[in-house]
Rosetta silent file (secondary structure, phi, psi, omega in degrees, C-alpha in Angstrom):
SEQUENCE: MVDASLYTAFLLAAFVRCVTPGPDMRFIVAMGGRGGTSAGGGMAAFGVACAMFVHAVAAALGLSAKLARLLRRSRRVARGPNVFSGTVFTGLAVRPAAAPK
SCORE:     score description
SCORE:     0.000 S_00000001
   1 L     0.000  135.184 -176.144   98.996 -108.544   19.419 S_00000001
   2 L   -88.898  131.822  177.998   98.982 -111.507   17.005 S_00000001
   3 L   -63.971  136.246 -174.835  100.899 -111.142   13.751 S_00000001
   4 H   -65.259  -29.729  179.561   98.574 -111.083   10.787 S_00000001
   5 H   -71.832  -35.626  177.462  100.696 -113.537    8.760 S_00000001
   6 H   -67.793  -42.309  177.891  100.595 -116.083   11.606 S_00000001
   7 H   -66.175  -38.963  176.954   96.880 -115.711   11.969 S_00000001
   8 H   -65.518  -41.598  177.521   96.379 -116.122    8.195 S_00000001
   9 H   -63.802  -40.521  177.930   98.576 -119.268    8.211 S_00000001
  10 H   -61.442  -47.677  176.627   96.586 -120.622   11.112 S_00000001
  11 H   -58.843  -43.079  178.721   93.280 -120.005    9.301 S_00000001
  12 H   -64.036  -43.802 -178.882   94.559 -121.631    6.194 S_00000001
  13 H   -65.618  -41.369  179.223   95.824 -124.697    8.047 S_00000001
  14 H   -63.261  -43.170  178.405   92.549 -124.975    9.985 S_00000001
  15 H   -61.129  -45.698 -178.524   90.554 -124.759    6.765 S_00000001
  16 H   -63.613  -40.702  177.108   92.617 -127.422    5.037 S_00000001
  17 H   -65.972  -32.939  179.580   92.280 -129.686    8.069 S_00000001
  18 H   -72.277  -37.208 -172.434   88.507 -129.173    8.210 S_00000001
  19 H   -92.572   -6.975  179.748   87.888 -129.976    4.545 S_00000001
  20 L   -83.990  124.150 -178.196   90.253 -132.931    4.318 S_00000001
  21 L   -69.019  139.752 -178.392   88.372 -136.226    4.817 S_00000001
  22 L  -124.943 -160.669 -178.713   89.667 -138.228    7.688 S_00000001
  23 H   -64.852  -31.842 -176.152   88.734 -141.477    9.504 S_00000001
  24 H   -69.003  -38.129 -179.086   85.436 -139.974   10.753 S_00000001
  25 H   -69.937  -40.409  177.732   84.326 -139.207    7.158 S_00000001
  26 H   -60.963  -39.814  178.890   85.311 -142.691    6.015 S_00000001
  27 H   -61.501  -47.769 -179.043   83.259 -144.167    8.894 S_00000001
  28 H   -64.637  -40.907  177.087   80.206 -142.074    7.955 S_00000001
  29 H   -66.659  -40.058  179.120   80.446 -143.013    4.290 S_00000001
  30 H   -65.032  -45.388 -179.024   80.884 -146.723    5.095 S_00000001
  31 H   -66.126  -36.512  178.643   77.888 -146.731    7.470 S_00000001
  32 H   -67.144  -37.192  177.119   75.840 -144.794    4.910 S_00000001
  33 H   -70.494  -29.288 -177.589   76.710 -147.345    2.224 S_00000001
  34 H   -84.018  -42.535 -173.255   75.794 -150.233    4.501 S_00000001
  35 H  -115.182    8.794 -178.388   72.599 -148.981    6.084 S_00000001
  36 L    89.412  169.883 -173.288   71.332 -146.229    3.820 S_00000001
  37 H   -63.880  -50.258 -176.422   71.380 -142.495    4.251 S_00000001
  38 H   -80.836  -41.884 -175.998   69.189 -142.062    7.294 S_00000001
  39 H   -71.767  -50.863 -174.453   69.813 -145.366    9.099 S_00000001
  40 H   -89.548  -59.018 -174.224   73.576 -145.645    8.614 S_00000001
  41 H   -68.095  -39.179 -179.369   75.024 -142.307    7.591 S_00000001
  42 H   -67.689  -43.651 -178.874   72.740 -140.082    9.697 S_00000001
  43 H   -70.940  -37.815 -178.997   73.379 -142.042   12.957 S_00000001
  44 H   -66.813  -43.047  176.030   77.089 -142.292   12.233 S_00000001
  45 H   -62.010  -42.431  178.205   77.291 -138.540   11.581 S_00000001
  46 H   -62.902  -42.283  177.134   75.342 -137.866   14.788 S_00000001
  47 H   -60.887  -45.113  179.209   77.749 -140.161   16.702 S_00000001
  48 H   -65.904  -37.660 -179.843   80.830 -138.436   15.306 S_00000001
  49 H   -67.073  -39.206  175.339   79.342 -135.012   16.103 S_00000001
  50 H   -62.957  -41.495 -179.848   78.644 -136.093   19.706 S_00000001
  51 H   -63.233  -39.761 -179.237   82.189 -137.389   20.066 S_00000001
  52 H   -69.457  -35.027  175.516   83.569 -134.085   18.757 S_00000001
  53 H   -60.663  -49.864  178.132   81.334 -132.184   21.200 S_00000001
  54 H   -59.167  -42.899  177.284   82.602 -134.233   24.165 S_00000001
  55 H   -63.765  -39.734 -178.854   86.198 -133.643   23.091 S_00000001
  56 H   -67.374  -40.358  176.622   85.641 -129.906   22.684 S_00000001
  57 H   -62.580  -43.338  177.299   84.061 -129.648   26.179 S_00000001
  58 H   -59.561  -41.968  179.202   86.884 -131.669   27.647 S_00000001
  59 H   -66.627  -40.603 -178.378   89.460 -129.389   25.951 S_00000001
  60 H   -66.853  -31.231  177.273   87.617 -126.270   27.147 S_00000001
  61 L   -81.459   -6.048 -178.441   87.622 -127.547   30.725 S_00000001
  62 L    87.552    1.854 -177.325   91.331 -128.378   30.584 S_00000001
  63 H   -67.560  -32.884 -178.635   90.732 -132.141   30.865 S_00000001
  64 H   -65.224  -42.101  178.092   92.521 -132.910   27.586 S_00000001
  65 H   -65.657  -37.448  174.919   95.756 -131.376   28.830 S_00000001
  66 H   -64.644  -45.658  179.544   95.522 -133.314   32.089 S_00000001
  67 H   -63.354  -39.728  179.438   94.907 -136.555   30.227 S_00000001
  68 H   -64.463  -41.038  179.149   97.807 -135.871   27.813 S_00000001
  69 H   -64.335  -39.458  177.491  100.089 -135.202   30.777 S_00000001
  70 H   -65.479  -42.040 -178.270   98.980 -138.453   32.442 S_00000001
  71 H   -67.274  -30.984  177.708   99.493 -140.465   29.257 S_00000001
  72 H   -71.479  -27.853 -176.398  103.009 -139.052   28.775 S_00000001
  73 H   -78.490  -38.854 -172.473  103.914 -140.024   32.358 S_00000001
  74 L  -123.920  119.341  176.666  102.763 -143.636   32.328 S_00000001
  75 H   -69.212  -34.434 -178.928  103.152 -146.130   29.535 S_00000001
  76 H   -65.807  -39.815  176.473  100.819 -148.606   31.204 S_00000001
  77 H   -70.837  -33.492  179.394   97.996 -146.024   31.343 S_00000001
  78 H   -66.499  -32.811 -175.987   98.785 -144.989   27.749 S_00000001
  79 H   -70.898  -28.540 -174.490   98.437 -148.612   26.583 S_00000001
  80 H   -58.012  -53.330  177.926   94.843 -148.895   27.941 S_00000001
  81 H   -57.902  -38.045  179.301   93.063 -146.712   25.305 S_00000001
  82 H   -64.641  -43.822  179.811   95.005 -148.511   22.553 S_00000001
  83 H   -65.703  -41.639 -177.956   94.005 -151.940   23.782 S_00000001
  84 H   -64.434  -48.044  179.712   90.406 -150.834   24.291 S_00000001
  85 H   -66.282  -38.070  175.670   90.082 -149.243   20.815 S_00000001
  86 H   -61.411  -42.430  175.612   91.784 -152.190   19.225 S_00000001
  87 H   -62.360  -46.695 -179.613   89.368 -154.557   20.866 S_00000001
  88 H   -63.124  -45.689 -176.365   86.352 -152.513   19.824 S_00000001
  89 H   -72.836  -28.978  172.405   87.460 -152.171   16.204 S_00000001
  90 H   -70.077  -39.591  173.047   88.299 -155.819   15.941 S_00000001
  91 H   -59.549  -41.183  179.528   84.851 -156.725   17.272 S_00000001
  92 H   -68.056  -29.395  178.780   83.289 -154.371   14.751 S_00000001
  93 H   -79.389  -35.917 -177.238   85.265 -156.029   11.935 S_00000001
  94 H   -77.233  -33.157 -173.023   84.525 -159.580   12.990 S_00000001
  95 H   -57.006  -47.370  178.576   80.848 -159.002   13.695 S_00000001
  96 H   -65.878  -35.582 -175.836   79.654 -158.658   10.032 S_00000001
  97 H   -70.136  -31.513 -178.661   81.802 -161.605    8.919 S_00000001
  98 H   -84.992  -11.605 -178.421   80.319 -163.843   11.665 S_00000001
  99 L   -68.317  137.444  177.968   76.722 -162.847   10.986 S_00000001
 100 L   -67.822  146.543 -174.479   74.576 -165.449    9.301 S_00000001
 101 L  -104.880    0.000    0.000   73.715 -164.668    5.706 S_00000001
């Protein structure tokens, strides 16, 4: 049986986490400001929702725990996602600056 005070604390923490804007919300707002509500913000929100769905399915299947275990064991494997995401975000940052005006 779960203690009611622990359950209440969990629900409060989950609520605070859900309503606090994070990087995904900043991304959606930035894309909405750049491309308009439907073109930028709508597609960005759809992309974020798809990513959350994939993560939730992976967690439900136990793949997240296996990936976390693998990343803790090997620094070389753990460095891969960081390099990949850094490359992608650098490309996204340079692309608008390099575009002809």
